[in-house]
KOLSEZA-793185 format. One record per residue: x, y, z of N, C-alpha, C in turn; residue in three letters. Coordinates in pm, whole numbers, padded with zeros to 5 digits, always signed. Each point is the difference from the previous one (the first is absolute). Layout:
KOLSEZA-793185
XYZXYZXYZALA
...
end
This chain:
KOLSEZA-793185
-04873+04460+06395+00155-00088-00078+00006-00130-00004MET
+00007-00029+00101+00026-00169+00024-00157-00033-00137PHE
-00060-00024+00013-00142-00016-00050+00001-00026-00108THR
+00054+00176-00075+00043+00023-00125+00088-00178-00088ARG
+00133+00001+00085+00100-00064-00014-00015-00142-00056GLN
-00088-00041+00127-00055-00126+00001-00082-00025-00097SER
-00100+00085-00065-00090+00025-00134+00054-00025-00122SER
+00127+00034+00009+00103+00022-00131+00064-00136+00026ASP
-00020-00037+00048+00120-00143+00026-00123-00120-00107LEU
-00143+00040+00115-00079-00135-00022-00059+00012-00174ASN
+00051+00152-00066-00054-00009-00097+00092-00070-00100ASN
+00143+00030+00062+00139-00054-00094-00037-00165-00049TYR
-00050-00049+00151+00027-00127-00002-00087-00071-00078VAL
-00162+00062-00006-00080-00024-00088+00077+00011-00154ILE
+00035+00101-00008+00034-00008-00184+00121-00078-00060ASN
+00104-00045+00141+00044-00078+00022-00020-00138-00038ALA
-00144-00025+00080-00065-00162-00056-00074+00016-00104PHE
-00028+00097-00042-00065-00030-00147+00095-00016-00135LYS
+00145+00040+00038+00052+00008-00114+00066-00145+00049VAL
+00005-00084+00095+00048-00106+00002+00007-00110-00072LEU
-00145+00006-00086-00034-00136-00098+00088+00042-00147PRO
-00009+00139-00027+00098+00018-00124+00099-00020+00045TYR
+00107+00003+00097+00131-00027+00023-00010-00182-00013VAL
-00060-00056+00080+00002-00150-00012-00002-00059-00146LYS
-00116+00086-00064+00025-00035-00185+00113+00045-00040ILE
+00057+00097+00012+00177+00039-00042+00037-00095+00027LEU
+00016-00034+00120+00114-00074+00050-00005-00171-00062ILE
-00129-00034-00022-00025-00113-00063+00019+00021-00142TYR
-00013+00076-00093+00034+00018-00110+00179+00016-00015LEU
+00062+00072+00064+00136-00041+00035+00078-00110+00011LEU
-00098-00071+00095+00057-00170+00019-00033-00062-00119LEU
-00108-00011-00113+00005-00056-00064+00094+00034-00118VAL
+00020+00139-00024+00106+00042-00109+00108-00040+00048ILE
+00082+00026+00136+00127-00077+00040+00025-00199-00040ILE
-00182-00030-00008+00045-00169+00012-00023-00024-00167MET
-00061+00119-00076+00009-00039-00173+00151-00001-00023VAL
+00079+00138+00065+00125-00012-00044+00093-00119+00036ILE
-00014-00052+00108+00051-00055+00022-00036-00160-00069LEU
-00122-00031-00018-00005-00091-00140+00006-00011-00098ILE
+00044+00139-00063+00061-00002-00104+00114+00021-00009MET
+00132+00048+00102+00091-00033+00010+00037-00117-00009SER
-00055-00091+00065+00059-00160+00053-00022-00057-00179ILE
-00122+00013-00061-00030-00055-00062+00039+00045-00142PHE
+00087+00109-00008+00048+00095-00117-00062+00063-00087LYS
-00161+00047+00060-00076+00037-00088+00048+00195-00009LYS
-00041+00037-00097+00016+00153-00036-00128+00068+00025ARG
-00084-00063-00044-00128+00043-00011-00099-00101+00013SER
-00164+00065+00068-00101-00119+00021-00076-00018-00137LEU
+00021+00081-00094-00100-00035-00099+00088-00037-00174PHE
+00077-00015+00039+00125-00030-00098+00066-00162+00039ARG
-00023-00111-00080+00084-00080+00020+00148-00015-00036GLU
+00137-00088+00113+00101+00047-00062+00052-00086-00124GLN
-00064-00042-00063+00033-00069-00159-00050+00108-00057GLY
-00128+00044+00015-00044+00104-00121+00109+00104+00045VAL
+00017+00057+00106+00157+00098-00039+00117-00004-00022ARG
+00020-00163+00004+00146-00063-00050-00018-00002-00163THR
-00145-00032-00040+00014-00004-00175-00021+00112-00069GLU
-00051+00099+00073-00006+00178-00054+00134+00034+00035ILE
+00099-00055+00110+00092+00078-00005+00095-00082-00126THR
+00005-00091+00010+00053-00095-00123-00032+00070-00119ASN
-00129+00021-00028-00002+00081-00126+00025+00115-00061ILE
-00010+00079+00135+00106+00110-00018+00166+00002-00064LYS
+00015-00100+00088+00181+00006+00024+00006-00079-00152GLU
-00062-00081-00062+00043-00061-00159-00053+00155-00091LEU
-00133+00049+00048-00017+00110-00154+00124+00086+00048LYS
+00081+00045+00106+00116+00063+00054+00120-00016-00111GLN
-00037-00151+00037+00119-00071-00084-00004+00001-00191ARG
-00110-00022+00000-00020-00005-00136+00035+00172-00047ASP
-00052+00080+00045-00015+00117-00029+00154+00044-00048ARG
+00091-00052+00148+00130+00024-00010+00104-00037-00113SER
-00031-00147-00072+00065-00085-00113-00046+00071-00061ILE
-00123+00027-00059-00053+00089-00109+00087+00102+00019LEU
+00047+00117+00072+00083+00129-00014+00124-00101-00048ARG
+00076-00054+00066+00151-00017-00002-00033-00027-00157TRP
-00101-00145-00026+00001-00013-00168+00032+00064-00116ASN
-00098+00151+00046-00008+00061-00083+00144+00131+00007LYS
+00030+00003+00118+00106+00025-00012+00170-00011-00068LEU
+00011-00143+00028+00066-00111-00064-00033+00016-00170LEU
-00105+00008-00015-00071-00002-00164+00081+00155-00064ARG
-00043+00094+00067+00066+00146-00027+00137-00054-00013LYS
+00071-00034+00107+00136+00014+00002+00071-00073-00147LEU
-00066-00135+00008+00049-00081-00108-00015+00047-00133THR
-00106+00046-00024+00019+00068-00081+00062+00101-00047ASN
+00016+00071+00068+00124+00145-00002+00129-00054-00026PHE
+00060-00103+00046+00097-00063+00019+00054-00056-00184VAL
-00148-00067-00008+00008-00075-00130+00027+00095-00096GLN
-00050+00097-00016+00001+00107-00130+00166+00063+00033GLY
+00072-00004+00062+00148+00078+00010+00058-00172+00000THR
+00173+00080-00052+00084-00096-00060+00011-00140+00094PRO
+00022+00036+00113-00042-00085+00110-00095-00132+00021PHE
-00086-00016-00048-00084-00049-00050+00076-00168+00012ARG
-00038-00128+00070+00014-00163-00019-00032-00025-00124ILE
+00134-00081-00056-00024-00013-00153-00126-00111-00023THR
-00015-00098-00066-00061-00110-00041+00056-00134+00076SER
+00115+00006-00044+00100-00122-00020+00028-00034+00173ILE
-00021+00183+00094+00039-00041+00115-00137-00072+00113MET
-00103+00041-00065-00119+00007+00077-00036-00150+00039VAL
+00029-00113-00073+00036-00135+00076+00052-00039+00093ASP
+00141+00059-00011+00094-00005+00108-00094+00062+00131TYR
+00006+00129-00018-00026+00082+00110-00157-00093+00097TYR
-00051-00018-00101-00127-00062+00053+00030-00185+00104GLN
+00063-00036-00070+00032-00127+00082+00050+00047+00115TYR
+00100+00092-00015+00072+00024+00134-00082+00067+00120ASN
-00082+00052-00043-00164+00103+00079-00048-00118+00056ILE
-00049-00103-00111-00036-00077+00074+00052-00070+00103ASN
+00079-00050-00012+00108-00112+00079+00051+00107+00140ARG
+00010+00112-00055+00000+00083+00138-00106+00007+00079ALA
-00097-00010-00027-00163+00058+00032-00006+00121+00042GLY
+00071+00125-00085-00028+00119-00009-00156-00005+00000LEU
-00120+00081+00085-00078+00023-00069-00038+00140+00013LYS
-00157+00081-00067+00005+00125-00040-00071+00018+00168ALA
+00035+00119+00019-00087+00068+00141-00153-00075+00010PRO
-00046-00066+00134-00111-00017+00037+00038-00216-00005GLY
+00106-00039-00068+00070-00120-00036-00144-00107-00094GLY
-00066+00058-00080-00128-00043-00086+00073-00067-00136SER
+00104+00058-00017+00118-00084-00099+00097+00050-00010ARG
+00038-00073-00133+00156-00015-00008+00052+00153-00046TYR
+00084+00052+00014+00051+00136-00079+00014-00052-00135LEU
+00007+00076-00100-00007-00031-00153+00159+00030-00021SER
+00088+00000-00076+00143+00015-00049-00013+00152-00023ALA
-00090+00044-00072-00022+00167-00022-00027+00076+00114GLU
-00062-00059+00103+00002+00078+00126+00114+00036+00076GLU
+00053-00144-00009+00131-00039+00066+00101+00114-00062PHE
+00044-00004-00125+00078+00104-00049-00031+00134-00004ASN
-00142+00012+00010-00105+00174+00016+00097+00013+00163ALA
-00039-00064+00070+00030+00025+00186+00189+00022-00005ILE
+00064-00068-00096+00114+00014+00028+00099+00170-00033VAL
-00086-00003-00140+00034+00137-00078-00065+00119+00109ARG
-00078-00032+00040-00071+00068+00012+00044+00084+00159PHE
+00060-00107+00082+00086+00031+00092+00134+00074-00028THR
+00080-00053-00095+00139+00038-00032-00060+00192-00040SER
-00151+00009-00108+00058+00131-00035-00046+00087+00150PHE
-00062-00047+00095+00015+00059+00084+00100+00064+00067VAL
+00088-00152+00001+00107+00071+00085+00130+00034-00104LEU
-00032+00001-00116+00068+00095-00069-00002+00138+00011LEU
-00105+00040+00000-00124+00161-00020+00112+00020+00169ALA
+00019-00073+00103+00016+00040+00143+00154+00029+00006LEU
+00074-00080-00124+00128+00005+00008+00030+00146-00079ALA
-00053-00008-00127-00011+00142-00047-00012+00120+00036LEU
-00087-00013+00107-00007+00132+00067+00108+00031+00113PHE
+00063-00121+00046+00138-00045+00088+00080+00104-00058ILE
+00064-00017-00160+00045+00036-00094+00020+00148-00069LEU
-00130+00013+00004-00042+00164-00039+00050+00107+00135VAL
-00072-00016+00099+00015+00070+00119+00058-00026+00120PHE
+00052-00163+00028+00083+00025+00088+00105-00031+00006LEU
+00055-00133-00084+00158-00009+00034-00046-00134-00162ASN
+00118+00101-00098+00020-00109-00119+00072-00105-00014SER
+00163-00024+00068-00007-00098+00003-00070-00152+00102MET
-00065+00064+00080-00127-00148+00090-00114+00046-00181LEU
-00034+00055-00021-00097-00018-00057+00064-00071-00145GLY
+00083-00040-00056+00094-00028-00090+00005-00158+00061ILE
+00051-00013+00116+00018-00138+00079-00144-00080+00006VAL
-00089+00081+00043-00116-00071+00031-00085-00029-00131LEU
+00041+00045-00139-00069-00011-00099+00042-00129-00064ILE
+00087+00020-00022+00112-00138-00033-00049-00137+00077ILE
-00025+00016+00154-00001-00134+00098-00130+00028-00054SER
-00135+00066-00016-00138-00056+00016-00044-00091-00140ILE
+00078+00074-00107+00020-00073-00159+00057-00126+00022ILE
+00086-00029+00087+00066-00124+00038-00072-00094+00045ALA
-00049+00083+00094-00085-00093+00080-00157-00084-00035THR
-00084+00129-00065-00114-00075+00036+00024-00028-00176THR
+00132-00005-00082-00054-00119-00086+00025-00096+00001SER
+00083-00025+00108+00058-00180+00025-00056-00060+00140THR
-00005+00062+00092-00067+00006+00136-00099-00039+00015LEU
-00176+00034-00066-00092-00081-00001+00029-00150-00066PRO
+00047-00016-00102+00020-00120-00064+00091-00115+00085ASN
+00088+00063+00066+00062-00106+00053-00057-00041+00132LEU
-00097+00114+00064-00052-00044+00085-00111-00067-00019ILE
-00048+00018-00094-00093-00151-00058+00006-00156+00014LEU
+00097+00029-00128+00096-00133-00028+00058-00047+00142ARG
+00036+00070+00111+00036-00080+00141-00100-00058+00062ALA
-00134+00074-00032-00107-00075+00049-00052-00070-00035VAL
+00021-00029-00122-00101-00127-00098+00157-00132+00047VAL
+00071+00013+00054+00150-00064-00054-00032-00046+00133ALA
-00014+00066+00153-00069-00050+00052-00111-00112+00044ASP
-00102+00037-00039-00073-00068-00037+00029-00134-00074LYS
-00003+00027-00076+00080-00150-00079+00084-00089+00026ASP
+00086+00102+00091+00101-00129+00081-00117-00077+00144ARG
-00094+00052+00055-00080-00017+00095-00073-00126-00092GLN
-00076-00021-00087-00093-00065-00114+00126-00141-00003ILE
+00108+00019-00039+00072-00075-00025+00085-00109+00105ARG
+00035+00027+00123+00001+00019+00094-00126-00106+00089GLU
-00076+00033-00031-00106-00094+00067-00119-00101-00088ASN
+00096+00029-00160-00100-00063-00104+00017-00166-00006PHE
+00114-00062+00036+00017-00115+00051-00063-00055+00087ALA
-00089+00036+00148-00077-00021+00045-00146-00031-00022ASP
-00048+00123-00099-00099+00023-00032-00007-00154-00144MET
+00087+00016-00080-00007-00116-00070+00022-00186+00041TYR
+00012+00005+00125+00037-00130+00067-00164+00008-00029LEU
-00067+00079+00073-00168-00031+00012-00072-00058-00098MET
+00086+00055-00124-00067-00055-00165+00059-00109-00059LEU
+00121-00039+00007+00070-00108-00003-00106-00118-00038HIS
+00004-00064+00083-00098-00090+00008-00101-00041-00057TYR
-00082+00144+00024-00123-00035-00046+00027+00031-00183VAL
+00098+00076-00035-00029+00014-00170+00119-00144-00057LEU
+00005-00052+00084+00070-00158-00049-00092-00046-00005MET
-00085+00001+00066-00148-00151+00034-00078+00053-00122LEU
+00058+00142-00074-00140+00055-00114-00055+00131+00025GLY
+00040+00016+00090-00059+00177+00022-00156+00006+00021GLY
-00018-00160+00123-00165+00035-00061-00082+00092+00135ASN
+00107+00017+00137-00060+00133+00056+00027+00086-00066THR
-00087+00119+00018-00015+00142-00023+00130+00051+00067PRO
+00076+00081-00120+00142+00077+00045-00064+00111+00121VAL
-00114+00056+00007-00012+00141+00058-00019-00086+00112ASP
-00072-00119+00013-00028-00026+00156+00158-00020+00040LYS
+00059-00096-00066+00158+00039+00098+00077+00083+00007ILE
-00038+00100-00065+00098+00139+00013-00079+00097+00153LEU
-00138-00052+00014-00009+00052+00082+00005-00058+00127ARG
+00030-00128+00034+00042-00078+00060+00150+00024+00095SER
+00079+00063-00140+00144+00028+00017-00023+00136+00095TYR
-00112+00091-00057+00004+00149+00037-00008-00043+00106ALA
-00101-00071+00111+00004-00009+00147+00128+00000+00079LYS
+00117-00091-00068+00099-00092+00080+00134+00136-00031THR
-00011+00069-00083+00106+00078-00035-00011+00118+00110THR
+00156+00067+00045-00018+00167+00015+00047+00106-00067SER
+00020-00082-00109+00056+00095-00127-00134+00113-00032SER
+00001+00071+00040-00072+00172-00051-00016-00031-00160ASP
+00088+00001-00061+00041+00012-00166-00042-00134-00039GLU
+00030-00102+00099-00064-00139-00095-00145-00015-00005MET
-00067+00085+00132-00167-00006+00003-00044+00104-00136LYS
+00065+00102+00005-00005+00096-00130-00037-00106-00104ARG
+00116-00090-00009+00051-00065-00142-00123-00108-00039PHE
-00015-00051+00117-00180-00091+00001-00078+00060-00071VAL
-00081+00123+00070-00076+00090-00016-00015+00012-00105ASP
+00103+00043-00091-00014+00044-00150-00046-00090-00059ASN
+00144-00139-00003-00042-00108-00068-00161-00060+00014CYS
-00072-00006+00129-00151-00043+00044-00078+00078-00082VAL
+00004+00129-00050-00051+00076-00036+00004+00020-00157ASN
+00143-00076-00056-00048-00004-00173-00034-00152+00013HIS
-00013-00128+00082-00019-00098-00016-00163+00044+00013ILE
-00074+00086+00061-00106+00016+00066-00087+00036-00171GLU
+00096+00099-00015-00072+00090-00190+00043-00061-00068THR
+00096-00046-00067+00033-00101-00130-00044-00145-00005TYR
+00033-00075+00152-00010-00122-00028+00155-00033+00051GLY
+00025-00148+00056+00110-00017-00014+00124-00020-00099GLU
-00074-00054-00112+00107+00001-00152+00049+00102-00056TYR
-00093+00123+00021+00041+00137-00067+00044+00093+00117ASN
-00011-00055+00135+00028+00063+00091+00174+00048+00001ALA
+00068-00141-00022+00158-00029+00022+00032+00121-00121THR
-00056+00029-00113+00065+00134-00111+00019+00138+00062LYS
-00131-00009+00091+00001+00166+00059+00109+00005+00138TYR
-00013-00134+00053+00102-00069+00120+00176+00082-00007ILE
+00006-00088-00128+00124-00030-00051+00071+00203-00078ALA
-00098+00045-00063+00031+00131-00018+00013+00104+00130MET
-00090+00006+00095-00016+00044+00117+00164+00030+00060ASP
+00050-00155+00005+00122-00018+00078+00110-00072-00124TYR
+00027+00050-00120+00094-00060-00079+00155-00017+00014ARG
-00022+00095+00142+00182+00005+00013+00044-00062+00105GLU
-00112-00124+00026+00043-00095+00085-00042-00149-00069ILE
+00141-00020-00007+00002-00146-00120-00101-00065+00079PRO
-00002-00041+00113-00039-00113+00099-00196-00005-00053GLU
-00026+00106+00061-00123+00047-00070-00036-00085-00151VAL
+00046+00089-00106-00004+00011-00152-00009-00146-00042CYS
+00123-00113+00085+00033-00137-00004-00171-00121+00058LYS
-00052+00047+00105-00086-00101+00050-00151+00100-00099LEU
-00002+00118+00054-00153-00001-00159+00018-00087-00131MET
+00176+00029-00042-00027-00121-00116-00034-00113+00031ARG
+00051-00075+00085+00005-00148+00051-00157-00018-00005LEU
-00071+00141+00072-00170-00045+00010-00040+00003-00171ILE
+00012+00055-00051-00021+00003-00100-00003-00085-00080ARG
+00121-00068+00001+00009-00147-00060-00072-00103+00086GLN
-00020-00010+00103-00076-00088+00009-00147-00014-00034LEU
-00070+00099-00023-00145+00081-00015+00002-00091-00161ALA
+00122+00029-00041-00011-00053-00148+00007-00124-00005ASP
+00026-00065+00079+00076-00182-00028+00110-00039+00073GLY
+00058+00140-00035+00152-00117-00008+00032-00036+00091GLY
+00155-00121+00039+00020-00026+00092+00098+00037+00027ASP
+00025+00069+00144+00105+00130+00060+00050-00087+00116ILE
-00021-00117-00004+00060-00043+00167+00145+00031-00003ARG
+00069-00069-00085+00163+00046+00035+00004+00155+00018GLN
-00082+00102-00078+00049+00098+00002-00025+00071+00137GLU
-00087-00067+00065-00083+00051+00133+00103-00097+00117LEU
+00055-00037-00030+00113-00115+00067+00086+00090+00004ILE
+00063+00043-00090+00115+00084-00011-00023+00145+00041GLY
-00122+00036-00039-00003+00129+00072-00018+00021+00141PHE
-00054-00071+00085+00011-00029+00135+00160-00021+00063ARG
+00056-00069-00071+00144-00047+00038+00080+00181-00028GLU
-00007+00050-00102+00020+00094-00015-00017+00175+00115GLU
-00182-00022+00044-00018+00079+00107+00052-00011+00113LEU
+00061-00143+00021+00010-00039+00135+00152+00055-00023ILE
+00081-00047-00101+00164+00042+00025+00013+00148+00046GLN
-00094+00054-00115+00009+00158+00050-00011+00032+00117ALA
-00132-00039+00060-00022-00007+00112+00110+00005+00141LYS
+00090-00130-00028+00085-00002+00074+00108+00098-00029ARG
+00046+00027-00107+00098+00079-00017+00001+00160+00081ARG
-00161+00048-00066-00017+00132+00091+00041-00040+00118THR
-00070-00097+00101+00043-00020+00164+00121-00052+00037MET
+00094-00042-00112+00129-00009+00013+00057+00176-00010GLU
-00055+00091-00076+00063+00132-00014-00052+00032+00158LYS
-00115-00007+00022-00065+00087+00110+00088-00053+00165ARG
+00059-00177-00035+00100+00020+00139+00056+00021-00029VAL
+00117-00014-00137+00146+00076-00009-00005+00191+00048ASN
-00121+00026-00032+00007+00153+00047+00016+00026+00162LYS
-00128-00101+00027+00000+00048+00189+00119-00075+00054LEU
+00072-00103-00036+00173-00055+00062+00063+00136-00044VAL
+00019+00053-00146+00094+00097-00023-00036+00124+00083GLY
-00116+00040+00056-00037+00113+00114+00063-00021+00082ARG
+00013-00201+00122-00026-00051+00109+00128+00046-00037ALA
+00113-00013-00129+00159-00001+00121+00007+00135-00048ARG
-00051+00109-00082+00099+00125+00026-00088+00057+00109ALA
-00098-00016+00068-00039+00010+00168+00108-00031+00086VAL
+00029-00143-00041+00138-00057+00090+00104+00100+00007SER
+00020+00015-00136+00106+00039-00004+00026+00179+00085ASN
-00098+00090-00021-00001+00101+00056+00009-00028+00106VAL
-00081-00077+00034+00004-00019+00170+00158-00073+00072LEU
+00052-00092-00087+00153-00020+00056+00076+00152-00049MET
-00034+00090-00114+00116+00128+00046-00094+00047+00158ILE
-00079+00063-00015-00035+00053+00108+00064-00082+00131LEU
-00044-00123+00028+00068-00061+00088+00174+00019-00012LEU
+00073+00010-00070+00130-00006+00014-00010+00164+00052VAL
-00018+00105-00080-00027+00147+00070-00032+00002+00134GLN
-00082-00091+00052-00028+00040+00163+00152-00035+00048ALA
+00028-00169-00034+00115-00006+00036+00165+00059-00013ILE
+00046+00060-00113+00054+00072+00029-00052+00149+00055LEU
-00085+00033+00003-00034+00138+00101+00021-00051+00124SER
-00099-00132+00045+00085-00023+00155+00127-00009+00027ALA
+00053-00049-00111+00162-00013+00080+00104+00152-00030MET
-00045+00099-00081+00079+00118+00012-00069+00104+00082ALA
-00128-00054+00112-00044+00055+00116+00115-00062+00140ILE
-00009-00111-00051+00112-00092+00113+00132-00005-00047TYR
+00068+00043-00041+00121-00016-00056+00089+00087+00071LEU
-00030+00098+00059+00091+00124+00076-00021-00060+00082PRO
-00051-00063+00088-00043-00068+00143+00093-00118-00024ASP
+00024-00052-00065+00085-00146+00010+00125+00056-00053LEU
+00071+00096-00074+00099+00046-00032+00051+00038+00200SER
-00062+00042+00062+00027+00097+00132+00025-00146+00098LEU
-00071-00104-00022+00010-00137+00033+00131-00065+00008ILE
+00066+00012-00159+00114-00043-00047+00111+00067+00102LYS
-00048+00144-00004+00177+00126+00058-00016-00073+00130VAL
-00112+00011+00100-00018-00023+00134+00080-00154+00028LEU
-00053-00079-00045+00096-00139-00054+00097-00008+00032LEU
+00036+00099-00107+00147-00014-00055+00107+00052+00133GLY
-00070+00104+00025+00065+00124+00089+00010-00172+00131LEU
-00081-00053+00041+00007-00072+00112+00126-00101-00028LYS
end
């Protein structure tokens, strides 16, 4: 019996030694795989067969294709919606197209995807379609739920959709114009002496230099638009397009006119000096208004704090007044 068990044990050991080389190979393979995984994680590589740059390029191409498909779908939808609305009595008239397009461009309203600005017809179609949907919902409430609430909603929707989008659009444009007017003097001071010397330095070069110093995002967009026009049409012809794009800002229109006159050989030195003084005075008045607002706010806060302080004193006196009366009574008794 003992001999048989010993023989079985010997056979097991012999078989184990036969398998040992394969076990070593498997351990080596596991170690190599672990090392490869560690190296890939350190160098941020996801594959041994494809470079990171190639993968990134393929990913970018896929994203661009998806974005282009999305833009095409939105453009197709906007075109159908615009054609539908333009075929109804709610279409935008040709007289209002230029006015709406100016405000849309100045407000920076872009079509889905950001590849282009909305057209005036598309903006009107979006507003009208939104109002149609809301009116349909209000009509459903009127018929099936609550007639009074439905009537109120219908009146409110008609009044809101006919005025609110335009008011918001104009408010955005007015705020952008305000930012340009407040920072225009700083930009012009970089142009003034160049124009006084005959404008030998390209205007777009000075504008680019100014864009690096300003903290106003709207002024950076203004400079980008001006530079694009100059690069497209040349400095002289670009002044007409810039003045048209910012026709509600007198300072911009006047500067463009002076640049054209200078290019035509006109003597504009006195006008430049006067324009510089106007801008400096306007900037001074703007700063004074800001200071006055800050002083007014500080006074209002001071008055509120004074009222609170007086209330605190009166409240403290009211708390301790019974104790003071009791002391007086005791002193009177003595």
